[in-house]
N, C-alpha and C positions, 0 to 999 in steps of 0.2 A: 410442510415446512419450508418456508424461503428464508434465505441467505442474500441480501440486496449487502453488494458490493459498490462504495463509493469512491473517487476518488478525489482528494482534493483540489481547490480551485487552483488558476495556475498560481505558480509560486514565484515569487518576485525575486530573483533571480537572472544575472546572462544567463540568453539561450545557450547552449551548446557546455553547461557547468553542470561538472557532479554533483548531486546534491541531498543523496541517498539520506544520512539519518542530521546533514548539515540543518539546524534549526529556524529553517529562515522561514518568513508570515506569507501569505498566497494573497492576488490583489484580493482587496476589499468586494469595490462591484462586484466581480464573480465569484466571489462566495454566497453574496449579495446574490445575486443569481438564481444559482444554485440549489441555496438553499431554499428560497420560493418555491423554484419547479420542486424539490425535493420532497417536500409539506403537500406539497397537494395530490400526490402521491401516494404515498406513504399506511399502509395498513393502520386503525386504531393503535389498535397493540404491537406493538414491536417492543424490542427490546436492544438498546444499541452503544456498541463501543467503539470506541473515540484511542486511536492512535495518540501516542504523548506530545508529537510534536505537532507545535502549534500551527504549520498552516492546515491540519483536521482538527483542534479546537478550534477553532475560527469557526468555523463550517459546523458544527455542533452548539457550539454559543447561538451564532445564524439562523441554524434549522431551530431548539431548545424556544428561541425570539419568538416562533412564528406558532411553535406545537409546544406550548406549558407542559402537556401531560407528557412528555416523552424526557425519559431520565439518564443522562448518558455516565456510562462507565468507562476511563480507563481502563487502556491495555497493553501494558508495552509490546507484548507479541506483532501487534500491530502496525508496528513502526516500520520502516521500508529500511531494505538491507543496509550493514554497511560497509561502507564504501573505505574506510581508515583512512588516510593515507590521500588519497583521493577525494575527500572531500572538499569540495569549496574550488577544484582546483577544475581548468576546463580542459576537455574529455582528449583534445586539440595538446594540450601540454602533458600528459600523460608519457612516461616514455614507452615509445612504443613494445620494446622488452617485456616488461609490466605488465602490458593488452595482450603479448602474444600469450604470456607466462600463463594468461587467467584463461583464455583458449586452448589450452594446450592441456590445462588441470584446470578445467571447469569445475567438475565437484568439489575441489578438495582445496582448490587456492585461496587464498586468504586473499580478498578485492584491497585492495591499498597497502598490502604487508602485515597492516594492522585491522582488518576489517573479518568481515565475515567468509564463509566460506558458504557458496550457495546449498548446499549440504545442510550447515550449520543454518544457513534462512530458509531453507527446506522444513527442517524438524520446528524451530521453531513456530513455526507458522499454521503446520501439521497439529502441532500446543495446542494453540489456540482452534483451531476448526474441531479437534476433537473436547472441544468439550463445550461446544454447540449444543444447548438445546432442542431435543430431537419432537419436544410440540409446540413450539412455538417461534412467528420468523422473528428473524434476528440483518441488525443492519450493524456494518462493520464500515467506519466510515476512518478511510486507509489511503493504501498507495498506488502505482501501478504494481512493480514490485511483487506486494500482497498477493493483493486479485489476480496475476499469472499466475502465481503458486498456485493458488484454489483453483484455480480451471486442476493444473496437475495433481493439486490432491482431489478433487472434483471426479478424473477420471480411474484413478487407482497409481496411481504414481506420486511416490513418495521420495524421488532420486532418480540423479541424473547425471547421468555422466559426459554430456556433449551438451556445449553451446550452443547447436540445432534445434535441441530437444529442447528449450526452453522455448517459450511463446511469444512470437515476435507482434498482438496487439493486446491491448488496455483499453478500459475506457478512457476519452480527452481528460484532459483535465476540467474538474467542477460536473463531472459523468455518470453512471453507474451502468451496474448489471442486476437483472434480479435471476439469482440462480435456485431452481424446483430442490428440495433434494429427499 
């Protein structure tokens, strides 16, 4: 069984903006291009789950236009991490004391004071991962944070304590990776 993890195309936000669950659209041309490339490589039979944020739903719509055989279901567990009051702010404008607090209590600090902790986020993603079918390929149209969390989960890590344990890389916007499970 393979899990395809696809990151939405480039969101329409100012670079350097915190936009976790901020519901912003993605670049339409980049979304179309990503869907075209993805449609060429996906297997004939695959289940598709999509984050409800519009930048992911855009990619799902484009993909279904090219692959009408696909049916997509929305799964709120595939949303990016909720950064609370930081959403929509420039990272550079977030008070240093808040970022330091997050870094020093990475597992339990509620991002943006009203958002999720990394522990809550990891548990949400693990809950989706644990319901994957064992006998069929699955495609998730999702976000960089979810893909990073899945990287940890597939290594048996369901909780991290420190920021330096968080994976540094994820597929670029509009790109994907395929995990054999």
